[in-house]
C-alpha positions in Angstrom: -0.1 -0.1 0.0 1.4 3.4 -1.2 1.6 6.7 0.9 -1.4 8.2 -0.6 -3.5 5.0 0.3 -2.3 5.1 3.8 -3.0 8.7 4.4 -6.3 8.3 2.9 -7.4 5.6 5.1 -6.2 7.3 8.0 -8.2 10.2 7.4 -11.3 8.1 6.4 -11.0 5.9 9.7 -10.9 9.4 11.8 -14.1 10.5 9.9 -15.7 7.3 10.3 -15.3 7.3 14.2 -16.5 10.7 14.3 -19.7 9.9 12.4 -20.2 6.9 14.4 -19.8 8.5 17.8 -21.9 11.7 16.7 -24.9 9.9 14.8 -26.3 8.0 17.6 -27.0 5.0 15.3 -26.1 1.5 16.2 -22.5 -0.1 15.4 -22.3 -1.7 12.1 -24.6 0.7 10.4 -22.9 1.6 6.9 -21.0 4.7 6.6 -23.2 6.3 4.4 -26.3 6.1 6.4 -24.3 7.9 9.2 -23.7 10.6 6.5 -27.3 10.9 5.7 -28.4 10.9 9.2 -26.1 13.4 10.3 -26.6 15.7 7.3 -30.0 16.6 8.7 -28.4 18.4 11.7 -24.9 18.9 11.1 -24.1 21.5 8.4 -20.4 20.6 7.9 -21.7 16.9 7.2 -24.3 18.5 4.9 -21.8 20.4 2.9 -19.4 17.4 2.3 -22.0 14.6 2.1 -21.4 13.8 -1.5 -17.6 14.0 -1.1 -17.9 11.7 2.0 -20.0 9.1 -0.1 -17.4 9.2 -2.9 -14.6 8.6 -0.6 -16.6 5.6 0.9 -16.6 4.1 -2.5 -12.9 4.7 -3.0 -12.3 3.2 0.5 -14.1 -0.1 -0.5 -12.0 -0.3 -3.7 -8.8 0.2 -1.7 -9.6 -2.2 1.1 -11.5 -5.0 -0.7 -10.8 -5.0 -4.5 -7.5 -6.0 -5.5 -6.2 -7.7 -8.8 -3.2 -10.0 -8.7 -2.6 -8.7 -5.1 -2.4 -5.0 -5.9 -4.8 -2.3 -5.2 -7.1 -1.5 -8.1 -7.4 2.3 -7.5 -5.0 4.5 -5.7 -6.3 8.1 -4.3 -4.5 10.8 -6.2 -3.1 13.7 -4.2 -6.2 15.9 -4.4 -8.3 13.2 -2.9 -5.8 12.9 -0.1 -5.7 16.5 0.6 -9.4 16.9 0.2 -10.3 14.0 2.8 -7.8 15.3 5.1 -9.3 18.9 4.8 -12.8 17.5 5.5 -11.3 15.5 8.6 -9.9 18.7 10.0 -13.3 20.7 9.5 -15.3 18.0 11.1 -12.9 17.1 14.2 -11.0 20.3 14.8 -13.2 22.9 13.3 -12.4 26.7 12.9 -14.4 28.8 15.4 -16.4 31.8 14.9 -13.9 33.7 17.1 -11.0 33.1 14.6 -12.9 34.9 11.8 -15.1 37.4 13.4 -14.6 41.3 13.1 -13.6 42.4 16.6 -14.0 44.8 18.2 -17.4 45.8 17.0 -18.7 49.4 16.6 -22.2 49.8 18.1 -24.6 52.7 18.2 -26.7 53.9 21.1 -30.5 54.1 20.2 -30.8 57.7 21.5 -27.7 58.7 19.2 -28.6 60.6 15.9 -28.8 59.0 12.6 -25.7 61.4 11.4 -23.5 60.1 14.1 -24.5 56.6 12.9 -23.9 57.0 9.3 -20.7 58.8 9.8 -19.6 55.9 12.1 -20.6 53.4 9.1 -18.8 55.5 6.6 -15.5 55.6 8.7 -15.5 52.2 9.6 -16.9 50.9 6.0 -19.6 49.1 7.9 -23.0 48.5 6.4 -24.7 47.5 9.6 -24.2 48.7 13.2 -25.9 46.7 16.2 -28.1 49.1 18.3 -28.0 49.1 22.2 -29.8 50.9 24.7 -28.7 51.1 28.3 -26.6 47.9 27.5 -29.7 46.2 26.1 -29.5 44.8 22.6 -32.5 46.5 20.5 -31.8 45.5 16.8 -29.3 46.1 13.9 -29.2 49.4 12.1 -28.4 48.7 8.2 -27.8 50.9 5.1 -31.0 48.9 3.9 -33.3 50.3 6.7 -31.7 53.8 6.6 -32.5 54.1 2.8 -36.0 52.9 3.3 -36.6 55.5 6.2 -35.0 58.4 3.9 -37.2 57.5 0.9 -40.3 58.1 3.1 -39.3 61.5 4.4 -40.0 64.6 2.9 -36.8 66.2 1.5 -37.2 69.6 2.8 -37.7 68.3 6.4 -34.9 65.8 6.3 -32.3 66.5 9.2 -30.5 63.3 10.1 -28.7 65.3 12.8 -32.1 65.2 14.7 -33.4 62.2 14.2 -32.7 59.3 16.6 -31.6 55.8 15.5 -34.4 54.4 17.6 -36.8 56.1 15.0 -35.3 54.5 12.0 -35.2 51.2 13.9 -38.8 51.3 14.5 -39.8 52.6 11.2 -39.0 49.4 9.3 -42.0 47.3 8.7 -39.7 44.1 8.9 -36.7 44.9 11.1 -33.3 43.6 9.7 -32.1 40.5 11.1 -29.2 39.5 13.3 -28.7 36.4 15.4 -26.5 35.6 18.4 -24.3 32.6 18.8 -21.7 31.5 21.2 -18.1 31.8 21.0 -17.3 28.2 20.5 -19.5 27.8 17.7 -17.7 26.3 14.2 -17.3 28.7 11.7 -19.0 26.3 9.0 -22.2 26.6 11.1 -22.3 30.4 10.3 -22.4 29.7 6.8 -25.4 27.3 7.6 -27.2 30.0 9.3 -26.9 32.4 6.4 -28.0 29.8 4.0 -30.9 28.4 6.0 -32.3 32.1 6.2 -31.7 32.6 2.5 -33.9 29.5 1.9 -36.7 30.8 4.0 -36.5 34.3 1.9 -35.2 36.0 5.0 -32.1 38.3 4.7 -29.6 37.5 7.7 -27.7 40.8 7.9 -25.2 39.5 10.5 -24.3 36.9 13.2 -23.3 38.5 16.4 -20.9 36.7 19.0 -21.1 36.6 22.5 -19.4 34.3 25.2 -22.7 32.0 25.5 -24.8 33.4 22.5 -26.9 35.7 24.9 -27.8 39.1 23.8 -27.1 40.4 27.4 -23.6 39.5 27.3 -20.7 41.8 26.0 -20.4 41.7 22.1 -17.2 39.9 21.2 -17.4 40.2 17.2 -19.5 40.2 14.2 -19.7 38.2 11.0 -21.7 39.8 8.2 -23.1 38.3 5.0 -20.2 40.0 3.0 -17.9 37.8 4.9 -19.4 34.6 3.5 -17.3 34.3 0.2 -13.9 34.6 2.1 -15.3 31.9 4.7 -16.1 29.8 1.7 -12.6 30.0 0.4 -11.1 29.2 3.7 -13.1 26.3 4.6 -12.9 25.1 0.9 -16.8 25.0 0.4 -17.5 24.5 -3.2 -21.2 24.1 -2.9 
């Protein structure tokens, strides 16, 4: 058995063990059944499901099918590197804290819209979490600012007199952010954005606190605009 086959099988066994320990299915259940079960709840497994099934077929050829005592198929370098990457994403996932923007600029609900827009411009932000007396109130975005401005009379438009709370309360459907805990795998954030998109709801940001509670200090933020870079880092091709 050459080096590629040995490395491939080591990664496969590590993944197989992880899936078996996580799925809750009885021992002896086929590898692909573990994949199909976990893909319902585990975003990383869902993303890599077809790769995992293809690698299971390759594993069977390597282990069981031989011609003249020789392995009939050997994994190429891409397959070795790909399965090792999937193993690492599943077993040693990058966390949201390794990618999030931090520190995060926020805005008080009683601050003026002029201050908010100046802060967004200075920091190149398209959204600002809004707080009032330390309590999270919502997220101010370029989109809901634009909607609010469009509903005003130009002659009376004074953003230096309008409070952030006014703009936030104006939106019929408030822009959306969710809170997650600091130990969440980064790939799960991709899943949250994808799930909101499937429901036709735009998720503006994922906000990170220690335990995922909106009453805790804000540690960082991941925005929709970060998803392409996350996909590249995690080698998500779907």
